[in-house]
C-alpha positions, -999 to 999 in steps of 0.1 A, spaced: 658 -878 -125 666 -850 -150 700 -846 -166 714 -822 -191 737 -829 -220 752 -806 -247 763 -819 -281 785 -801 -306 768 -802 -339 786 -783 -366 760 -790 -393 735 -766 -377 734 -736 -401 701 -719 -397 668 -717 -379 654 -744 -401 681 -768 -388 672 -758 -353 636 -766 -359 644 -800 -375 665 -810 -345 639 -797 -320 611 -818 -337 633 -849 -339 640 -848 -302 606 -837 -289 592 -870 -301 615 -889 -278 599 -899 -245 616 -882 -216 630 -851 -234 621 -821 -212 636 -793 -232 657 -788 -263 678 -758 -272 695 -760 -307 717 -731 -316 729 -724 -351 752 -696 -337 769 -718 -312 766 -750 -332 753 -769 -301 722 -788 -290 715 -787 -253 689 -812 -240 674 -817 -206 659 -852 -202 646 -877 -178 672 -905 -173 645 -930 -165 629 -926 -199 658 -919 -223 696 -916 -225 722 -892 -239 730 -920 -264 694 -921 -277 693 -884 -280 726 -884 -299 713 -911 -322 681 -890 -329 703 -860 -339 724 -882 -362 692 -898 -377 679 -863 -384 710 -857 -406 733 -838 -383 767 -854 -373 775 -850 -336 811 -843 -327 810 -850 -290 791 -843 -258 797 -833 -223 
């Protein structure tokens, strides 16, 4: 089953940051789509809950070097 989650990530400052986050998340199994926005300072992810979790996605964003404020 697919689910969507949006994280607030204030460290996204440019298109390069968006690309880094997209690449970091696309290697996770179960990620269907990623939309990182430097303008909105958010990362929205659609994922398959049987293959990954919001926590794993959050951890991948943090590992890529971008602190996550919260998600909803």
